[in-house]
N, C-alpha and C positions, 0 to 999 in steps of 0.2 A: 300839234295834234300827235297822238300817240301811234305807235306801230305794232301790229299784232301778226307775226308770221303765222301762216296756216299751212299745213301739209308741206312744209319744206320751202315755201315761198311766201314772201311778204307781198300784201296788196301793193300794186304799182301806184306810184305817185305821179301826178302830172298837173300842168297849169290849165285850168279850164277857161278857154277864151270867151265862151258865152257868158259865164257868170264872173269871170275875172277873179278867180279864187284858186288857191291850192286845193287840189282834190286827190282823193284816194279811190282807185277803182277796185271794187270788190268782185271777185270771180266766184263761180260755183265752189263750194267747200271752204270759202274764206269768210271772215268777219273782221270787223273793225270798230273800235270804240275810241272816242276823244272827247275832249272839252276845247272850247275856243273856236276861232274863226277857221273857215274852210268848208269843204263839203266832202260827202262820200257818195259815190256813184256806182251804179250797176245797170246791166241790161237783163231783162227777165223774158223767158218763154214760159214753159210750164213750171220752171222754178218758182219759188216764193222767197221774198225778202221781208223781214221784220225791221222796222225802224223803231227803235226803243228810245225814249227820252225822259230824263229826269228834269222836270221844269224849274226846280229849285237850284239843283246843282248845275243845271245847264250842260249835262253830259249826255251825249248821244251815241248810238251804235247801230250798226247794220250788219245783218248776216245774209247769206244766199245759199239756200239748200235745195238740193235737186231731187231728193227722195223723202217721202213721208215717214214718220215714225223713227224707229231706231234699227240698226243692223241686227240680223240674226247673230246669236253668239257663235263665233267662229274666230279661230286665230288667223285672220286674213289681214292684209295692210290696210283695208278700208274699214275694219270692223270698229274702230273708234274714229269718227271723222265728222266734220262739220257739214259734209254732204247730206247727213241725216238730220232730219228736223229736230228730234228730241235733243241731240248733242248740240246743234246749231244754236238752239234757244238757250240752253244752259251755259255754254261757254261764253256767249254774248252777255248774258245777264251777269255772270260772275266777274267778267272783265270790267263791266260798268261799276259794279259794286267796288272793285279794286281801285278804280279811279275816283271813288267817293259818292257814287249815286246810292240812293236809298231804294231798295226793291219795292217798298210799299208806295213809292211815288211814281213808279214808272208808268208811262202810257205808251200805246203801241199804235203804229200806222202800218198796215200790211198790204203787200201788193203781189201781183203775179198770178200764176196758176192758169195761164192761157192754154188753149188747145191750138198749138201752132203747126201741127201736122195732122193731115186727114188719114183716115184708115186705121187708127189706133183706138177705136172705141172701147175695146175690152180692157185697155190699159190706159185710163184716163189719169195720168200722173198729176196733171194740173189740179184736177178736182180733189184728188187725195191729198196733195199738198196743202190746198186751201182749207179743207176740212180739218186737217191735222192742226194748223196754226191757230185757227179759231178755237178749237177744242183746248189746246194748250193754254192760251191766253185766258180762256174762261175759267179753267180749273185752277190756274195760278192767281187768279184775281186781278189781272192786269187789264186795265181799261183799254178798249180799242177806241181811239180817237178818230181814226179814219180808215177806210179800207177800199181797195179796187182789185177785185179778184175775178178769176175766170174770163170768159170771152175768147176771142180769137187772136187778138192783136198783142204782139210784144210790147214791153214797156221799158222805157228808159227813166231811171230815177236819179234825182240829186237830193240828198238829205243834208241839211245844215244843222249840226250838233249844237251850235250856240243858240239858235232860236227855236229848234224843233220843226221847222218848216221843211216840207217836201215838195219838190216840183216833179211832175210826172209827165211824160210824153208818150203818146201812143205811136208806135212805129208802123210803117207800111212794109209788110213783108215782101221780099223779092224772092223769086223762084231760086231754090237751091242756095240760099245765102248762108253765111257762116252760122247764124243762129239755128237754122233748120238742120245743117249738118251736125251741129252740136247735140240737137235734140235726138237725132237718130242714133247718135253714139249712146245716149242715155237710155233709149229704148232698148238698144242691143244689150246693155248691161242688165237691164231689167229682164229680159227674156232669157238670159244665161244664168240669172239668180245671183249676180255679183254687184251685183253692185250699185206840242202845237195844237192841232185839232182839225184843221182844214187842209185839203189837198188843192194845190194849185195846178191846174192842168193847162197845157198849151199845145198847140197842134204842131206836128212834125211837118217840115216841108215836103211837098209832093215830088 
């Protein structure tokens, strides 16, 4: 599998004991594209991930963006970042094409956009992220093979580039867990102005 550094850090590699495959974990602001065996994983709250797949070339990729649309034009460190939806989609598509994928064959599976914190009704980032990715794919003519968006539960994804298969697990949120703390940081940045075909679902242990 290939390795795509993002924002100064490469996605972390690890051996997934559940699926018994080498895996790459994609964090907010990162993306990864590859051909061959293995998986790409991530955990989503209000963020959205697109899993793109070329079924002929058997090349797949995943991104993970936390903010819809694109950044305002400003010479800031985050101004060109895969944290923003428009850039996250373009860099992933371009990397897949570099690996041999054909843009006209791409299909998408999209996930995330949950409301994982209460009391932020005026800034529903998950809803905005979800609307953005659906609109982008429609405008680009990329078929959506599967989607699981919105709701209130976080999601854990495993995407297998060789087959295009996605396995998704709905997670049970614990009070003040790491994902909620991460979401609060995202909201704070917003307030300050800075900043296959089928899905196989399986239950998380209680």
